[in-house]
N, C-alpha and C positions, 0 to 999 in steps of 0.2 A: 232434671233427676222426674219433672213431669213430662218431657217429650219422649221420655223412655216409657215411662208407663198408659201412654197415651198409645205411641206405636205398638208395644206391648198387646194392649185391650184390643189395638187394629186386626193386630196376628193371628190372635186367638177368636176372632168372631170371623178371620177366613177362614183359618184353622176347622171351625165347626163347619162353617160352609161346605169345605171338601168333604166332610166328615159325611152332611147331610145330604149332598148330591152323591157319594158313591158308595155308602157304609152299606145298603141291602143290594147290594149287586154279588160283591163276594170279597169274603179277606183280602185275596191275590188283588183285583181292581183297585180297589180302597188305598191297598199300601206303596202298588206302583203309581196310580195318580197322586198321592199324596205326596211321593220323593218328588215326583218332577215338581208338581205344584207348589213345595215349600222351598226346594233350591229355587226355580223362575223367582219366587216374590221376595227371597232374600237377596238374590242379584238384584231385583231391583229397588229393591228398599239400599241394598246399597250406593246404589248409580244418583236415586232419589236425596239420602242424606247429607250428601258431600256439601251440598250446598243449602242457602238461605233462601235460593231464588228459585224461580219457576224452573224447572228441571230443563226446560228449553231454553231459556234465556239465560241459562247461566254459561259460565266458562265451560267451554270445552273439556272431559274428563280426558287423563293423559290415557294416551295410546294404550300402552299397558294394558291401565284398568279396562279397556273397551275390547283391546284383542284377548285376555284374561277371561272377563266375564261371558264376553262372544264364547269361547271356545266350553268354558264349563255349564254355560246354558245347551248349547249342541251333544257335547258327552251325555249331560242330565238325560235331555229327551231320548239319543241312543242305547243308553244302558240298558233298559227293559226291553230292548229288540235283540240286544246279543245274545250268548250263551253265556258268558259269565253272568249278566244280571239273570240270565231266567234258573240258572244253577245255584251260584251263592245268595241271590237275595227272594228266588223264586219268587221272581216279577214274571208278571205276563203283558205282551205285546200288548199296547193299547192300542184301543179302534181312535179312527179319526175323530171321530164324532166326541168320544173321551178327548182326545188333545186341545179339541176346536172349544171345547167349556172350560179345561185348566186356562187356554190360553185368554181366554175370554173373562176370568176368574181373576186372573194376574195381572189384565189389564184395568180391572175393577179394582184390584186394590193397589194401583200404582197411583189409581186416581183417589184413591182414598187417602192412600199416605201423602201424597202431593198437598192434595187440601189441608189435611189437618195440619202438616208442617208450615204453611204458607197461613194459616190461621194460627196458628203457636205465635211465630213469628212476630207476626201482626199485632198481636195481644201481648207479648212481653215489649215490643219497642213502642208499643201505649203505655205500660207500665212505669218504664226509664225517664 
C-alpha cells in the first residue's frame, strides 16, 4: 500500500508539472499534451513496476508487452494529428517543441519512479 501511495504522489506531482507548463497557452494545448503525457507516463510506469530491479538490469519484458506498449505509445502520439483526434477530442497538432518537452517530462518521471521503487525496496528489504 505504501508503494502505491508513493507512486500516486509522484504521478500527481508530474500531472501538476504538465498543467503548469501548458495551461497558460490554451485549453486545447493542455488537453492534447496532457493526453499524450499521461498515457506515456502510465506505459513507462507499467514497464518500471513489473520488477523490483533496475529496469535495465531486470529480465526483459515479454515481447507482447513490448510490442503492445510501443503500439500504444505510437497511437497516443499520432491521435492528435488525425481528423479523429481533432474532431472527436478537439485535440490540436502538438508542436515539435511541446513533444520534446513531453518526452523530457516522461523521462524525468521514469527516473523518479525508478528511484522511488529502488529506495522503497531497499528500505523494505532492510526492515525484514
